[in-house]
N, C-alpha and C positions, 0 to 999 in steps of 0.2 A: 335164762331166757324167759322174758315176760310172758305170762299166760293170759292175763286180762287185757282186753282190747280197749283202745282209746278212739272215740268218735268225736269229731268236733264239727261245729256249725260254722259255715262260711258266711261272711257279711262284709260290710264296708271296711272293717278293720283287717280283713283277710281275703282280699279279692285279686291280688296280683300273683303272677307266677313265682316271684321271689319269696313272698310270704307263704304261699301254699307249699312250695317245695321245702322251705325251712320247717314248716309244721310237720311234713312227712318225715323229714330227717330227724326231727326231735322225737318222733315216736307215734305219730298219728297213723291209725290203721284204716280209718274210713272217714269220708267227708259227708256231711249232711247239708242239704239245701232246703231251707225253710220257705215253703210256698205261701206263708202268711205275709211275707214281705218281698218286695222287689217285683220285677217283671220277667217275662220269658227270655228276653234278649240278654238280660244280666245273668240269668241261670245258664243259658247256652254258653256264654263266655266262660263261666266257671267250670262247666263240664269239659269244655275244650282244654282249659288249663290243667285240670286234674289229669286228664288222659295224657297230656304232654309230660307232666311230672311222672306219671306211672311209667311211661315209656323210657324216660331218662333215667329213672331209678331202678328200672327192671324189677318192679314189684307189682303185686295185685292190689289195687286200691278200689274198694267198693264205693259207689256213689249212691247216696240215699236221698230220695225225694220225700219230704215230709208234707203231707197234705194238710191244709188248714182245718178241714173238717167242719162240723156243725158247731163252731164256737161263735161267740159274740165278741166283737172287738169295737173299740171306740172308733169314731169317724175321724174326719180331718178337722184339725183346729191348730191354732198356734200353741206350741208347748208352753206350759205355765206352771206356776207353783200354787198348790192348794194349801191354804193355811188352816191348821187345826183349830176347830171351834167356829170357823166361818161357814157360810152357806155357799152352795154351788147348785146350779140347775142342770139336770140331764135332759136333753131334748132329742126327739126323734128326727133323724136326718143324716145325710151323708157328710155335711159340712156345717161348721159353726164359726161365725165371725165375731160373735159377741163374746167378750172376755169373761163374762160371768156364766157362760154356757159351755157344756161339753156335749158333742153330738154322739148319738148311737144309731147306726143305720138300720136296725131291725126293730120293728114295732112289737114283736113278741116279747121283748124285754119289758116293756111297759105293761103288757097284759099279765105278766107273771109277778112283777114287782108289787109289793104291798107296803103300806106305811109300817115302819118298825123293822123292815128288812135291812140287813147289812149288805152293802154293795162293795165288792172287792175288786180293785183295779190293779192290773200288772202283777198278777200272782200274789195279791194281798198286800203289796207295798203301801198302797193307799186304801183307806177304808172310809166309807160314807154310811150314814144312817138315813134311810128314807123318811122324810117327815110328811110330805104331802104328794100323793101320786095321782096324776091325771092320765087321760088317754094317750097323750103324746109327750108328756114331760113329767119330771119329778123334781121336787125341791128337796135337797139333801143337806145334812150337816156333816162337815168334815170331821171324822173321828181321829184318823191318822193322816196327816198331811204329807206333802212331798211334791216333787216335780212330776207332772203327768205329761205323757207323750201320746200322740195320735197312734191309732192302730194296735194298741196293746189290748190284752184280754180284759174283759169285764164280766164278773160273775155276781149272782145273787147267792149269798152263802147258803149252802145246803139244798139248793133248788136246781133242777134240770129243766132244759127247754126241749119241747117236742119238735125237734128239727130233723130233717132227713139225714141219713147216715152220710150220704155224699151230696154236697151242695152243688149248685150250678157252677160256682167257682171251681170246686174240685173236678167236675166233669171237664171244664175248659182246661184246667191244669193237666188232667190226665191225657187229653188230646196231645198236649205238648210232650209230657213225660214219656209216653209210650212211643214217641218217635225219636227219643234221645237214648244215649248210652247209659241207662239207669239200671242198677242191679237190685235195689231193695226199695220198697215203698213203706213208709210209716203211715199208718192210718190213724187219724186223730179221733178222740172221743168215741172209741168203739164201745158199744153198749151190749151187743150180743153177737153170737156167731153169724147171724143173718147179715150183719153189717159186713163181715169178712167175705161172705159168699157173694154179696152184691159187687164188691170191688173185684173179687177174683173172676167173676163172669166177664166184666169189662176187659180185664187183662187178657183172659183167655180168648175172647172174641177178637182181640187185636193180634193174636198169635204170639203173645209175649208171656206165655205161662211159666217160663223159667224165672221171672221176677218174683222175689219173695215178699211176703206181706208180714210186717211186724205190727201188732196191735198196741196202740198206746192206751194204757190203763190209767184213766184220769177222772172217772165218775163213779157214783154209787152203783149204777147199773152195770158198769164194767166189772166192779168187784163182785156183785151178786152173781153175774153170769160168767165168772172167770173160767170155770171148767169147760164150758162150751167154747169159749173164745180160744183157750189153749188148744183144744182139739182142732179148731178150724184154722188158726193162724200158724205162721212159720216161726214166730217168736213174739215176745212182748217187750214193751218199754214201760218202766215204772215212772210215770210223770208225777213226781212228788209235788210240784207246784200246784197243778190243778187238783190233785187229790186233797190238798190242803184247803181247797175252796168248798169241799163237801164234808170233810171230817175235821174234828178237833185236831190241832197240830200235834198234841201229845200222842195221838194215835198213829201218826205217820211212820215212826220207826218200826212198829209192830206190823203195819200193813206192808211195808217194804220187805221185811224179813219173810213174812208169810207168802207174798207174791213170788219172791225169788225162789223159795223152797218149792212152791207148787210148780213153777215153771220147770225146775230141775226134775221133779217127779214125772212130769209129762215129757221130758226130754226135749224141751224147747228152749232156745237161747233167750236170755233176759238181759236187758240194758237198763242201767240206772241213770236217771237224768234229773236235772233241775238243781241249781244252786250248789253244784259240786265245789266250785271255787269262786263263788259269787263276788267275794271281796276283791278278787283280782281283776274285775272289770276296771277298777280304778287304782288298785294298789299293786306293787311289784312282788309282794309276798303274801301267802295265804294266812288265814287265822289258824290258831291251834285247833279250834273246833272243826274247821274244814278238813284238816289233816286226819283227825279222829273219824270224821264222817266217811272219808275215803277208805280208811282202814276197816271200818265196819262193813262197808260195801264188799270189800274183798272177803271178809269173814262170812258174808252171805253167798259167796261163790258166784257173783254175777259174771256174765260173759264179758260185759264191757261197761264203761262209764262214758257219758256224753257231756261235753261242754257246750254251752249255748251262747249266752251273752259274753262270756269270758273271751271267746275267740271271734265272735261275730262283730261286736261293737266295743270290745274292751281295749284298754291302752296297752295290754301286755299279752297278746295272744300266744306268742312263742314261750314266754315265761310260764304261762298258765299250763301249757302242755308239759313243759319240763318238770314242773312241780308235780303234776298228776302222775307222770311216769315214774318219778323218783319215789313217790309215796307208794304207788302200786308195787314197784320192785321191792321196796323194803318190806311191805306187808306180806308179800308172797313168800319171803324167806321163812316166815314163822307160821303162816296159816296153811295147814295141810287139809286140802279139800276132802270131804266125805264122799264115799260111793253111795249116794242116796238111792234107796230102793225106789224103782220107778213104778208108776201106775200103768196098767195095761201093757206090761212088757211082753214083746213078742219073743219068739225063739231067736230071732236075729239080734234083738236088743241084748239078750242074755249072752249071745255069742260075742258081741262087741265088748260087753263087760268082762267076759273071760279073757279076751285079748288084752285089755288094759291091765288086768290083774297079773296075767302071765308076763307081759312085758316089764311091769314094775318089779316083779319077783326076780327077773333075770337082769334087771337094769339094762334093758334092750331098747333100741329105737323101734317105733312103730312105723312101718312103711305101708301105706294103704293106697287103694285106688277106688274111685267112685265115678259113676257117670252123671248122676243127678244130685249128689250131695247127701244122700241118705246115710251112707256109711260114715261120712264125716260127722254128721249130727249125732249119730249113735256113739261114736268114739268120744266126742267132746262131752256128751251127757255124763260120762263116768269120770270126767276130770283126770285124764292121764297126767301123771307127774313126770313121765319120761318124754323125750323129744318125739313128737308125733307129726309125721308128714303125710299129707293126703294129696294124691295126684289125681288129675282129671284132664281130659282133653278139651274142656270148655272154659273159656275165659270168664264168663259170667259166674259159673259154678266156683271157679278158683277164687274170684273176688268174694263171693258169699261165704266160702270156707274161711276167709280171713276175718270174718266177724265172730267166729266160734272160738270159745275158750281153748287155749292151749294148742291150736292147730296151725300148721304152716302149709300153705298151698303150694303145689308144684304143678306145672303144666307138662303132662306126659300123655302120649297116646300109645295104647297097646292093643293087641289083637286078642280078645277074650276067647276066640275059638281055638287058638293054638296052645302055646305054653305060657300063659299069662304071668305066672309067678316068676319064672326065670327071666322073662322079658322085662317085667317090672323091676326086679332086683338089678338087672344089668343097667337099666336106664337111671335108677337111683345112684348106682356107682358112677355112671358117666357124668351125672350132675354134681358129683363130689359130696353127696349127702351122707353116704356110708363108704367106708374103706376097709381095708384088710384088718381082721381081728374084731370088727364091730359085730355085736349080736343084734339081729333084727327079727322082729315078728312081722311077717308080711301077711296082709289081709286084703281080700278082694270080694266084692259082691258079683258073682257070676250071673245072677239073674236080676231083673228089674226090682229095685227096692230091697234086695237081699244083701246080707253080710254073712257069707256062708263058706268062706275058704280061708284057712290060716296055715302058715308054715313058719317054723322057727329055723333060722339060718345063722351060721357064723361065717361072715364074709371072708372069703379066701382070695 
């Protein structure tokens, strides 16, 4: 049974019911909607399709809304090829019709850019050197050429922009998102815990406080303030592409490993993203290096891995998921996760750790119940190697549980005031999850945010 979750991005290559259902059947656990591209009507259509797939497959499928955040992207222009050694002009504006110019719609870019800076486009696939910088334009030499498309990211290597944590576009998108059936929000370019608090206030004011916030770590500020961010967020995403805009590429593997471990220490889920199977955008099989990269991610005990362009615009979205699933399943056969000692462990965290160790020593199934998902997160934190089921009476909590390492969500309602353990056990039996002779460790949080009751049972 696979423990590490698979998240994929939907786009033009994966927009129909048939493709989305096929992706789910291939092993996708959650779908991401990227609000840097497309419009609200297109997002609403995909949400409707995912919920239909969820209903048809009788599974819990979380939908993630990924905010664009305070990033700078290229404007509108006709896609073109930039030739290494040639010159190109970057100009301030929403659109560019001149074939020798590429538009950038934010003037702050030109205020920060200096002669000699390296400009990285589309996660560094294209590299320019600034030669002459003026108030609203910059003449650059192409250092690494390639095909450039509108609306892709553009960075000045090593520099950050003083932009608000939530842009006007984010606020507009949130108005839409918070009126849709969304389970998780990815917040882009998080620089401090205050960024998380700002988003959480908007969510709470809309009465949607059950929605979880995952912080995307993709800047130097985010790395510097990672402890505060982990305390404030519900999880993090390691955005290796954008981290590569701020750090030397040879540093990225160590940053990835350190971030994954620190998230585990805080008991927060961690997603690994960017260029997981990049070659499969065009090719039907991955490279050997990509296979090793996935294996290394499993060795860092990440909760999940996310595909982006591979499934959004790639030629082989279903094959990409199939390969990712196959490699994860193979890696998990040999990678035994550590029980990493946590930071600021409460008595309830230690209780959950004891439940995991007890169940593993008995080769028992864990049967849990949670109201808000806290017990689920605690159990996942200690990476149980035995089958672990977490019941809840909330659909959104069940979907969020499906993002956590090693957990299987079940929708069950019980009365905590009466005999919750026997009622929970009976309902797990009725669902066919346990049967006669199975050993089960049953755990329930009787109070809000508590994990404080456990019982070992041999099902008779």
